[in-house]
C-alpha positions as CSV (number, residue, x, y, z in Angstrom):
1,M,3.9,-35.3,122.0
2,L,4.1,-32.0,123.9
3,R,4.9,-29.1,121.7
4,E,8.2,-26.7,123.1
5,I,6.2,-25.1,126.3
6,S,7.8,-24.4,129.3
7,K,8.7,-27.6,131.9
8,Y,9.1,-27.7,134.9
9,P,11.2,-30.4,137.1
10,L,10.8,-31.4,140.9
11,K,13.5,-29.2,142.6
12,I,13.5,-31.8,145.2
13,Q,17.0,-32.8,146.8
14,G,17.3,-36.4,145.3
15,Q,14.2,-36.2,143.6
16,N,13.3,-36.6,139.6
17,S,9.9,-37.5,138.0
18,T,8.8,-38.0,134.4
19,D,5.0,-38.0,135.4
20,L,4.2,-34.7,133.5
21,N,0.9,-32.8,133.7
22,E,-0.1,-30.9,131.3
23,V,-0.6,-26.8,132.5
24,R,-3.7,-26.1,130.3
25,S,-5.9,-22.8,129.6
26,P,-9.5,-23.2,129.7
27,Y,-10.2,-21.1,127.4
28,D,-9.1,-22.4,124.8
29,G,-7.1,-25.9,125.9
30,E,-4.0,-24.3,125.0
31,V,-1.0,-25.9,126.9
32,I,0.9,-23.1,129.3
33,A,3.2,-25.6,130.7
34,A,4.3,-29.4,131.3
35,V,5.0,-29.7,135.2
36,A,6.8,-32.8,136.8
37,Q,4.3,-34.3,139.6
38,A,5.6,-35.5,142.8
39,D,4.7,-39.2,144.1
40,E,5.1,-39.9,148.3
41,K,8.5,-40.9,148.4
42,A,9.1,-36.9,146.8
43,I,6.7,-35.7,149.3
44,K,8.2,-37.6,152.0
45,A,11.5,-36.2,150.6
46,A,10.3,-32.5,150.1
47,I,9.4,-32.4,153.9
48,T,12.8,-33.8,155.0
49,Q,14.6,-31.4,152.8
50,A,12.2,-28.2,154.8
51,D,12.4,-29.6,158.0
52,D,16.0,-30.0,158.2
53,T,16.7,-26.4,156.9
54,F,13.9,-25.2,159.5
55,R,16.3,-26.6,162.3
56,K,19.8,-25.4,160.9
57,V,18.5,-21.8,158.8
58,M,15.1,-20.8,159.4
59,S,14.4,-20.8,163.1
60,K,18.1,-19.6,163.6
61,M,17.3,-16.2,161.1
62,P,17.0,-12.8,162.3
63,A,14.0,-10.7,161.5
64,H,15.7,-8.2,159.1
65,K,16.9,-10.4,157.4
66,R,13.7,-12.5,156.9
67,A,12.2,-8.8,156.2
68,D,14.4,-8.3,153.7
69,I,13.6,-11.4,152.1
70,L,10.1,-10.5,152.2
71,S,11.1,-6.8,150.5
72,K,13.0,-7.6,148.3
73,A,10.2,-10.3,146.8
74,A,7.5,-7.7,146.4
75,K,9.5,-5.4,144.7
76,L,10.5,-8.5,142.1
77,I,7.0,-9.4,141.5
78,E,5.9,-6.1,141.0
79,Q,9.0,-5.7,138.1
80,K,7.1,-9.0,136.6
81,Q,3.9,-8.1,136.9
82,E,2.7,-8.5,133.6
83,E,4.6,-11.5,133.2
84,F,2.3,-12.8,136.4
85,A,-0.9,-11.6,135.2
86,R,-0.5,-13.1,131.6
87,I,0.8,-16.8,133.3
88,I,-2.4,-16.1,135.9
89,A,-5.0,-15.5,133.1
90,L,-4.0,-18.7,130.5
91,E,-4.1,-20.6,132.8
92,G,-6.7,-19.9,135.3
93,G,-9.2,-17.9,133.2
94,K,-9.3,-14.7,134.5
95,P,-9.1,-11.5,132.4
96,I,-6.1,-10.1,132.8
97,K,-7.1,-7.2,134.3
98,D,-8.0,-8.1,137.3
99,A,-4.8,-10.7,137.2
100,R,-3.0,-7.0,137.4
101,I,-4.8,-6.3,140.4
102,E,-4.3,-9.7,142.0
103,V,-1.0,-9.5,141.1
104,S,-1.0,-6.5,142.6
105,R,-2.0,-7.6,146.0
106,A,0.6,-10.4,146.5
107,V,2.9,-7.4,145.9
108,S,0.8,-6.0,149.3
109,T,0.8,-9.2,150.7
110,F,4.7,-9.5,150.4
111,T,5.3,-6.0,151.8
112,I,2.7,-6.1,154.6
113,A,4.6,-9.6,155.6
114,A,8.0,-7.5,156.1
115,E,6.8,-5.1,158.6
116,E,4.5,-8.0,160.6
117,T,8.1,-9.2,160.4
118,L,10.0,-7.1,162.6
119,R,6.1,-6.4,164.2
120,L,6.6,-9.9,165.9
121,D,8.0,-9.3,169.7
122,G,7.6,-11.0,172.9
123,E,6.4,-9.1,176.5
124,Q,7.9,-9.0,180.3
125,I,4.8,-10.6,182.8
126,A,5.5,-8.5,185.7
127,M,6.1,-11.5,188.3
128,D,6.4,-10.2,191.9
129,R,2.3,-9.5,191.6
130,Q,2.6,-12.3,194.0
131,P,4.2,-12.5,197.3
132,G,7.7,-15.0,197.2
133,N,8.5,-13.8,193.7
134,E,9.6,-11.0,194.0
135,G,13.2,-12.4,191.8
136,R,12.0,-13.8,189.0
137,I,10.9,-12.0,185.9
138,G,8.7,-13.6,183.2
139,L,9.3,-12.7,180.1
140,I,7.0,-14.3,176.6
141,V,8.7,-14.8,173.1
142,R,7.6,-16.2,170.4
143,Q,8.8,-19.5,168.4
144,P,7.5,-20.3,164.4
145,I,6.8,-23.7,165.5
146,G,8.1,-25.9,161.6
147,V,7.3,-27.0,159.0
148,I,3.7,-25.3,157.7
149,G,2.0,-27.9,154.6
150,A,0.2,-25.8,152.2
151,I,-2.7,-26.5,150.1
152,T,-4.1,-23.9,148.0
153,P,-6.5,-23.3,145.3
154,F,-6.9,-22.8,141.8
155,N,-8.9,-19.1,142.0
156,F,-5.9,-16.6,143.0
157,P,-3.1,-19.0,142.1
158,L,-0.3,-16.2,143.0
159,N,-2.3,-13.9,145.7
160,L,-3.6,-16.8,147.9
161,V,-0.5,-19.2,147.4
162,A,1.4,-15.5,149.2
163,H,-1.1,-15.5,152.5
164,K,0.6,-18.8,153.0
165,L,4.2,-17.9,151.7
166,A,4.5,-14.8,153.4
167,P,3.3,-15.1,157.2
168,A,5.2,-18.6,157.2
169,I,8.9,-16.9,156.2
170,A,7.7,-13.7,158.4
171,S,7.5,-16.0,161.4
172,G,10.8,-17.8,160.7
173,C,8.5,-21.6,159.4
174,T,9.2,-23.4,156.4
175,V,6.7,-25.2,153.7
176,V,5.9,-27.4,151.5
177,L,3.7,-26.3,149.6
178,K,0.6,-28.5,147.1
179,P,-0.6,-26.0,144.5
180,A,-3.7,-25.9,142.4
181,S,-3.3,-29.0,139.6
182,Q,-4.9,-26.6,137.5
183,T,-2.5,-23.1,137.9
184,P,0.6,-24.6,139.5
185,V,2.5,-22.2,137.4
186,S,2.0,-19.1,139.3
187,S,3.3,-20.4,142.1
188,L,6.1,-21.9,140.5
189,M,7.4,-18.7,139.1
190,L,6.9,-17.2,142.7
191,A,9.5,-19.7,143.8
192,E,11.6,-18.5,141.6
193,V,11.3,-14.9,142.8
194,L,11.4,-16.4,146.2
195,A,15.1,-18.0,145.4
196,E,16.1,-15.1,143.8
197,A,15.2,-12.7,146.8
198,G,17.4,-14.9,148.5
199,L,15.0,-17.0,150.9
200,P,17.6,-20.2,151.1
201,E,17.3,-23.7,149.3
202,G,14.6,-25.3,151.0
203,A,12.8,-22.5,153.1
204,L,10.1,-23.9,150.4
205,V,9.9,-26.9,148.8
206,L,6.9,-26.9,145.9
207,T,5.1,-31.2,145.7
208,P,2.6,-30.7,142.5
209,C,0.8,-33.6,143.0
210,R,-2.6,-34.7,141.9
211,G,-5.3,-34.7,144.9
212,S,-5.0,-38.4,145.8
213,K,-1.3,-37.9,146.9
214,A,-1.5,-35.2,148.5
215,I,-2.2,-37.2,151.7
216,A,1.1,-37.6,152.1
217,L,1.5,-34.0,152.9
218,V,-1.3,-34.1,155.0
219,S,-1.1,-36.9,157.0
220,D,2.8,-36.6,158.2
221,P,4.0,-35.6,161.6
222,R,6.7,-33.4,161.2
223,I,4.1,-31.2,159.9
224,A,3.3,-29.0,162.3
225,M,0.8,-26.6,160.7
226,L,-1.6,-27.9,157.5
227,T,-2.9,-24.8,156.1
228,F,-5.7,-25.1,153.2
229,T,-7.5,-23.0,150.9
230,G,-10.6,-25.3,149.1
231,S,-13.8,-27.2,149.3
232,Q,-15.8,-27.1,152.6
233,D,-16.0,-30.6,151.7
234,V,-11.8,-31.9,151.3
235,G,-11.5,-29.1,154.0
236,W,-13.5,-30.8,156.8
237,R,-11.6,-34.7,155.5
238,L,-8.7,-32.9,155.9
239,R,-8.8,-31.9,159.9
240,H,-10.1,-36.1,160.6
241,Q,-6.4,-37.0,158.6
242,I,-3.5,-35.0,160.4
243,A,-1.4,-36.3,161.9
244,P,-2.0,-36.1,166.3
245,G,-0.6,-31.9,167.3
246,T,-0.4,-30.9,163.6
247,R,-2.4,-27.2,164.2
248,I,-4.4,-26.5,160.8
249,I,-6.1,-23.1,159.3
250,L,-9.1,-24.3,156.6
251,E,-10.3,-21.3,154.6
252,L,-13.6,-22.9,153.0
253,G,-16.3,-22.4,150.7
254,G,-19.2,-19.8,151.4
255,N,-22.6,-18.9,149.7
256,A,-22.4,-15.1,150.4
257,G,-25.5,-12.8,151.6
258,L,-25.5,-9.7,150.7
259,V,-28.6,-6.9,152.1
260,V,-30.4,-4.2,150.7
261,H,-32.3,-1.9,152.9
262,G,-34.8,0.5,151.6
263,D,-32.4,3.6,152.3
264,A,-29.6,2.1,150.7
265,D,-27.6,3.7,147.6
266,L,-29.0,1.4,145.3
267,E,-26.4,2.9,141.9
268,A,-23.9,1.7,144.6
269,A,-25.3,-1.3,146.3
270,S,-25.8,-2.4,142.4
271,R,-22.4,-2.4,141.1
272,A,-20.6,-3.6,144.2
273,A,-23.1,-6.4,143.8
274,C,-22.4,-6.8,140.3
275,R,-18.8,-6.6,140.6
276,G,-19.2,-9.3,143.7
277,G,-21.3,-11.9,141.8
278,Y,-19.5,-12.2,139.1
279,V,-14.9,-11.6,139.4
280,N,-13.5,-14.2,137.7
281,A,-16.7,-15.6,136.7
282,G,-17.8,-15.8,140.5
283,Q,-15.4,-18.5,141.4
284,T,-14.4,-17.1,145.0
285,C,-15.4,-18.0,147.9
286,I,-16.8,-15.0,149.5
287,S,-18.5,-14.1,145.6
288,V,-21.9,-12.7,146.3
289,Q,-24.6,-15.5,146.0
290,R,-27.1,-14.3,147.3
291,V,-28.8,-10.8,147.7
292,Y,-31.4,-10.1,149.5
293,V,-33.8,-6.1,149.3
294,Q,-36.2,-4.8,151.1
295,D,-39.1,-5.4,149.4
296,K,-40.3,-1.0,149.3
297,V,-37.1,-0.8,146.8
298,Y,-36.6,-4.4,145.5
299,D,-38.2,-3.9,141.8
300,Q,-35.8,-0.8,141.7
301,F,-32.3,-2.3,142.5
302,V,-33.3,-6.0,139.9
303,D,-33.6,-3.1,137.2
304,K,-30.3,-1.4,138.1
305,F,-28.2,-4.9,138.3
306,V,-29.5,-6.8,135.5
307,G,-28.8,-3.5,133.5
308,L,-25.4,-4.0,134.9
309,V,-24.9,-7.5,133.9
310,K,-26.5,-7.5,130.7
311,N,-23.4,-5.0,129.5
312,L,-20.9,-7.5,130.9
313,K,-18.6,-8.5,128.1
314,L,-17.6,-12.7,128.6
315,G,-14.6,-13.6,126.3
316,N,-11.0,-14.4,126.3
317,P,-9.3,-13.2,129.3
318,I,-6.3,-12.1,127.9
319,E,-8.3,-9.3,126.2
320,E,-8.7,-6.3,128.0
321,T,-12.2,-6.3,127.7
322,T,-13.6,-9.1,128.7
323,D,-14.9,-8.5,132.1
324,I,-16.4,-12.9,132.6
325,G,-13.4,-14.9,131.7
326,P,-14.2,-18.9,131.2
327,M,-15.1,-20.9,134.3
328,I,-11.7,-23.5,135.1
329,D,-13.2,-26.6,133.3
330,S,-17.0,-28.0,131.8
331,G,-17.1,-29.9,134.6
332,S,-17.3,-27.1,136.1
333,V,-19.3,-24.9,133.7
334,D,-22.0,-28.4,133.4
335,K,-23.1,-28.6,137.6
336,T,-23.3,-24.9,137.9
337,L,-25.8,-25.1,134.3
338,E,-27.5,-27.9,136.0
339,W,-28.3,-26.1,139.3
340,I,-29.7,-23.0,137.6
341,E,-32.3,-25.5,134.6
342,G,-32.9,-26.9,138.7
343,A,-33.7,-23.7,140.0
344,V,-35.9,-22.5,136.8
345,K,-38.1,-25.7,136.8
346,S,-38.6,-25.7,140.5
347,G,-39.9,-21.8,139.6
348,A,-37.5,-19.6,139.5
349,K,-37.1,-16.8,136.9
350,L,-34.5,-16.2,135.1
351,L,-33.5,-12.6,133.9
352,A,-30.5,-12.6,132.0
353,G,-28.0,-15.6,131.4
354,G,-27.9,-19.4,132.3
355,K,-26.3,-20.5,128.6
356,K,-22.7,-21.5,128.1
357,Q,-20.8,-20.3,125.5
358,A,-17.9,-22.4,124.1
359,N,-14.4,-21.9,125.6
360,N,-16.1,-22.9,129.5
361,L,-18.0,-19.5,129.4
362,L,-21.4,-19.1,131.2
363,E,-23.2,-16.5,131.0
364,P,-23.8,-14.0,133.8
365,T,-26.8,-15.7,135.2
366,V,-29.6,-13.4,137.3
367,L,-32.0,-15.5,139.0
368,T,-36.0,-14.1,141.0
369,E,-38.0,-16.0,143.2
370,T,-36.0,-18.7,144.6
371,K,-36.8,-20.6,147.5
372,A,-34.4,-21.2,150.3
373,D,-33.7,-24.8,149.5
374,L,-32.9,-24.5,146.3
375,P,-29.0,-25.7,145.7
376,V,-28.4,-22.5,144.1
377,V,-28.9,-20.7,147.5
378,C,-28.5,-23.1,150.3
379,Q,-25.1,-24.5,149.0
380,E,-22.1,-23.1,147.0
381,V,-22.2,-22.1,143.3
382,F,-18.6,-20.8,142.5
383,G,-20.2,-19.8,139.2
384,P,-21.4,-16.6,137.7
385,V,-24.9,-16.8,139.9
386,V,-27.1,-14.6,141.7
387,A,-30.5,-15.0,143.1
388,I,-32.4,-12.2,144.4
389,M,-35.4,-12.6,146.9
390,K,-37.1,-10.0,149.2
391,Y,-37.4,-9.4,152.1
392,K,-39.6,-6.9,155.1
393,D,-38.0,-5.8,157.7
394,M,-33.7,-5.9,158.6
395,D,-35.0,-8.6,162.2
396,E,-35.9,-10.6,158.0
397,A,-33.2,-9.7,156.5
398,I,-30.6,-11.0,159.2
399,A,-33.0,-14.5,159.9
400,L,-32.1,-14.8,155.7
401,M,-28.6,-14.2,156.2
402,N,-28.5,-17.0,158.8
403,D,-29.6,-19.3,157.3
404,S,-26.6,-21.0,155.5
405,R,-24.6,-23.6,156.7
406,Y,-22.2,-20.7,155.7
407,G,-20.5,-18.2,157.2
408,L,-17.3,-16.3,155.8
409,Q,-18.4,-13.4,155.1
410,A,-21.8,-10.9,154.4
411,G,-22.7,-7.8,153.0
412,V,-25.3,-4.7,154.6
413,F,-26.0,-1.5,152.4
414,T,-28.1,0.8,154.4
415,Q,-27.8,3.9,155.6
416,N,-28.5,3.9,159.0
417,L,-25.6,3.6,161.3
418,E,-28.3,1.7,164.0
419,L,-28.6,-0.9,161.6
420,A,-26.2,-1.2,160.2
421,F,-24.5,-2.1,163.8
422,K,-26.9,-4.2,164.3
423,A,-26.6,-6.3,161.3
424,A,-22.9,-7.0,161.5
425,R,-23.0,-7.9,165.1
426,Q,-25.7,-9.7,165.0
427,I,-25.1,-11.6,161.4
428,D,-22.9,-14.7,161.5
429,A,-20.1,-14.3,159.8
430,G,-16.1,-14.1,160.4
431,G,-16.4,-10.4,158.2
432,V,-19.7,-8.1,157.5
433,M,-18.9,-5.6,154.5
434,V,-21.1,-2.2,155.7
435,N,-22.2,-0.9,151.8
436,D,-19.6,-3.1,150.4
437,A,-19.9,-6.0,149.3
438,P,-18.4,-9.4,151.2
439,T,-16.5,-10.3,148.1
440,F,-14.3,-7.1,149.6
441,R,-10.7,-8.1,151.3
442,A,-7.7,-6.4,152.2
443,D,-4.3,-8.4,152.5
444,H,-3.9,-7.2,156.2
445,M,-7.4,-7.4,157.8
446,P,-8.3,-10.9,159.9
447,Y,-9.9,-13.3,157.1
448,G,-11.2,-16.6,157.6
449,G,-15.3,-17.9,158.4
450,R,-17.5,-19.8,161.0
451,K,-19.8,-22.9,160.9
452,E,-18.8,-25.4,157.3
453,S,-16.5,-21.8,155.8
454,G,-14.0,-22.9,158.3
455,V,-10.9,-22.7,161.0
456,G,-8.3,-20.4,161.8
457,L,-7.4,-17.1,160.6
458,E,-4.9,-15.9,157.1
459,G,-4.8,-11.8,156.9
460,V,-1.1,-11.4,157.4
461,K,-0.8,-10.4,160.9
462,Y,-2.9,-13.0,162.1
463,A,-1.6,-15.8,160.2
464,I,2.3,-15.2,161.9
465,A,0.1,-15.7,165.3
466,E,-1.2,-19.0,164.1
467,M,2.1,-20.2,162.8
468,T,4.0,-19.3,165.8
469,Q,3.3,-20.3,169.5
470,P,4.1,-18.4,172.7
471,K,6.4,-19.9,175.3
472,F,7.5,-18.4,178.7
473,I,10.2,-18.1,180.0
474,C,11.1,-17.5,184.1
475,L,14.4,-16.0,185.4
476,N,15.2,-16.5,189.1
477,L,17.0,-13.5,189.7
478,P,18.2,-13.1,193.4
479,P,15.6,-10.4,194.4
480,L,16.9,-6.6,195.2
481,T,18.6,-5.3,197.9
């Protein structure tokens, strides 16, 4: 029997569900909420509702009203910061101090979207550059594309959802959202906030469901765009399941690398690598996973880095002093531990961590002398593991960084501007951070990967461009006399 907990019914026109999913804390197993699950019929009904709202309401809503909704939502999220942060910590295991940062970023995401709504302008084209077009005027207007299907992950259950919803609302689109099954409560709370801010009913329809049911959302031809954040295996499979004509944005995984050159500020580099490697228990797609250090400063860097790692506090995400909370589930812990143990058996040295504790906690792990073909190096760990390796010169470092299936973000520490630009230009990644970890992301910057890390761009302004389409209009008027 369920305890007296928050229960969330389906909010899809004409649909009910008695199939409830218990949302449990990954730390202690406490039931956080019970969320009604959508089946294929409910998902189809959600798309119908969103499509109808798009045609009748959102596509006709003026920019100032959309901007007002987004601004009000930002203010409401800010007012509910502690409530959101607590839910993020409980359902996802993120330390409360990091959960507050996520809430603040969601406020920024909606605020930026409100501003960008008012900048969504077209342009005029001079048609009379060619003879015979003297009476013609060319105009380009940007129009919303329709219903957005959005699938979001567990690791940023508020701000990564915001990065789907805010640009869609700014564009005049509607959204059918499938939040992560492990962390749906943040999305449900956000939907309540948006309704309070004035978002019309049907402009956002949530379809909590198990992954196998999501094909009903993905393959529906009424979905104008699918935007997915998650694993590369699932993402690339979805690309083949969408209906013809459906656009797609895939924000997938990575094994982000960091170069620490001999002239770098080692204190700053070690702090950035430590933060970037273990924030959210390493469960971010731009988590520092591979660190390449020039041989002449390798020992110094390792000493500094290991010292910082050993001072990190592992524990209850609700406690203010916790630096690293639990991984999302026991399967993730066991897989990561298996990769660590496999690396050690293959000759890697374990300098810190490498052990699991109760409550899905895995100690922050540092490995050295790792081979390039080990899973902890060449695949995405998505856990609190950092491998540190040597290089001789920047050319070798760039080659090592590019020896990857992934290309989301990268980092380079050097005080040599020429080398910094060389690395930034030659590293094959969607973004290169100079004198910072690849984990850095601002909510207005373009964000997207190369190779197996995805297609399309997020970042509010850039997502709006993906969710709108230019339409050319040509007026044939009598020539001026």
